[in-house]
C-alpha positions in Angstrom: -0.1 0.0 0.0 0.9 3.6 -0.5 2.1 5.5 2.5 -0.7 8.0 2.6 -2.0 10.0 5.6 -5.2 7.8 5.8 -3.1 4.7 5.9 -0.9 6.0 8.6 -4.0 7.1 10.6 -5.4 3.5 10.3 -2.0 2.0 11.3 -1.7 4.2 14.3 -5.4 3.5 15.5 -4.8 -0.3 15.1 -1.5 0.0 17.1 -3.2 1.9 19.9 -6.1 -0.6 20.1 -3.7 -3.5 20.1 -1.8 -1.8 22.9 -5.1 -1.1 24.8 -6.4 -4.7 24.4 -2.9 -6.1 25.6 -4.2 -5.5 29.2 -5.4 -8.9 30.4 -8.6 -7.4 32.0 -9.7 -5.5 28.8 -9.0 -8.6 26.9 -11.0 -10.7 29.3 -13.9 -8.2 29.3 -14.0 -8.2 25.4 -14.1 -12.1 25.3 -17.0 -12.0 27.9 -18.9 -9.4 25.9 -18.3 -11.7 22.8 -19.7 -14.7 24.6 -22.8 -12.8 25.7 -23.4 -11.2 22.4 -23.3 -14.8 21.0 -25.8 -15.9 23.6 -28.0 -13.0 22.7 -27.6 -13.8 18.9 -28.6 -17.5 19.5 -31.8 -16.5 21.5 -32.8 -13.8 19.0 -32.2 -16.1 15.9 -33.9 -19.1 17.4 -37.0 -17.1 18.4 -37.4 -15.1 15.2 -36.7 -18.2 12.9 -39.1 -20.2 15.0 -42.0 -17.6 14.4 -42.5 -18.2 10.7 -41.8 -22.1 10.8 -41.1 -22.0 7.1 -37.4 -21.3 7.1 -36.4 -23.5 10.0 -34.4 -26.0 8.0 -32.6 -23.4 5.9 -31.8 -21.3 8.8 -30.4 -24.3 10.8 -28.3 -25.3 7.9 -26.8 -21.8 7.6 -26.2 -21.6 11.3 -24.5 -24.9 11.2 -22.3 -23.7 8.2 -21.3 -20.6 10.1 -20.3 -22.4 13.2 -18.3 -24.9 11.2 -16.6 -22.1 9.4 -15.7 -20.3 12.7 -14.3 -23.6 14.0 -12.3 -24.2 11.1 -10.7 -20.6 11.4 -10.0 -21.3 15.1 -8.6 -24.8 14.9 -6.7 -24.6 11.6 -4.2 -22.2 13.2 -1.3 -23.0 15.3 -1.6 -22.7 19.1 0.0 -19.3 19.2 -1.9 -17.9 16.4 -5.2 -18.8 18.0 -4.2 -16.1 20.7 -5.1 -13.3 18.2 -7.9 -11.3 19.7 -10.2 -11.6 16.7 -9.8 -15.3 16.6 -10.6 -15.7 20.2 -13.5 -13.2 20.1 -14.9 -15.3 17.2 -14.5 -18.5 19.1 -16.2 -17.1 22.3 -19.0 -15.7 20.1 -19.4 -19.2 18.7 -19.4 -20.9 22.1 -22.1 -18.4 23.4 -24.2 -19.0 20.4 -24.1 -22.8 20.8 -24.8 -22.5 24.4 -27.8 -20.5 23.8 -29.2 -22.9 21.3 -28.7 -25.7 23.8 -30.6 -23.8 26.4 -33.5 -23.1 23.9 -33.6 -26.7 23.1 -33.9 -27.6 26.9 -36.7 -25.0 27.2 -38.6 -26.5 24.3 -38.0 -30.0 25.5 -39.6 -29.3 29.0 
């Protein structure tokens, strides 16, 4: 890329965010927020897809595909590359999403 002012600005912002998230408590809080957002997404998608009862199979196939893609992104990397913040956040989002779907299934089963 060319060394423009806009490119330098984006590089400086990315560097500052990386240093800001280097703090373990901030990193942990971001991962917890990712987990809770995944939980919210799972609850919202399962209730809204269940309302119409026409697209259940297609939505389920799409959700399985997306969770498998995120698993592939996380587990295809070496161990140290898994420590990247966006990869860990994506994995926590996936875990929260799957946990939410399990809880929804238990609610429907009881």
